[in-house]
N, C-alpha and C positions, 0 to 999 in steps of 0.2 A: 173875491168880493169881501170888502171890509164891513159894508153895511148895506142892507136891503130892507126897506120898510118905509114908514111914513115919517115925514119931518115937517113940522109946522112951517108954513110959508112956502114950502117946496113940494108938498104932496108926496106922491110915491117917488122914491129916490133910490138910486144905486150908486155906491161909492166903490170904485175899483182902485186897488193898490197896485201900482206898477213897479214897486221896488224903489230903493234909493230915495225914499220920501216923496215920490211922485204919485199923485192921485188924480183921477178924473171923476167928476160928479155929473150924473145925468138925472134931471128932476122933471117933475110935472108929467110923470109917466101914467098911462092908463093901465099898464100891465108890467109887472116885473117877472122876468123869466129866470132870474138867478137869485140865489139866496146866500146869506152870509156863509163864507167858507168855500163857496164854489170857485173853481178855476175857470177862467175864460180864455179861449183861444182867439187869435186874430180872425175877424170876420164873423164871429158868433153873434147872434141876436141876444141882447140882454133885456129887452123890453120893447114897449110900444109907446109912441107919442100919446099924450093925453091932454085933457082940458081940466085943470084943477084950479081951485081958488078963483081969483078975479079974472082969469084969462077968458078972452072972448072967442078963441079958436084953439084947436090943438097946437101945442107948442112944446119945444124942448128947451130946457135950461141946461147948458153944458158949461162946465168950468174945469180948467186944469190948475192944479196946485202943486207946489213943491214945499213941503212942510206947511207953514202957516201963510205962505205968500201965493197970491194969484199969479198965473202966467198968462201971457197973450196967446190964446189958443191958435190964432191965425199963423203964428210962427211955427207951430208944431203940426198943424193939420195940412195934409196934401189936398188942395182944392183943384178940381178939374174944371 
């Protein structure tokens, strides 16, 4: 975990560093279960969906990045 805390416009947020400049961002959380410096294993819960800012229902903002560039998450995630 590179960052776990509050970020204006995103609410409670967790940024995971996957190595080789790959990062995932999970925001608008109601609860963060991991703190900066924690290691996360596949399948571990890092937090819970929330309702922050102007959102009208619980939602998750999720982003994948490599360095300073956004990646298309649908190309990386296995969807059933």
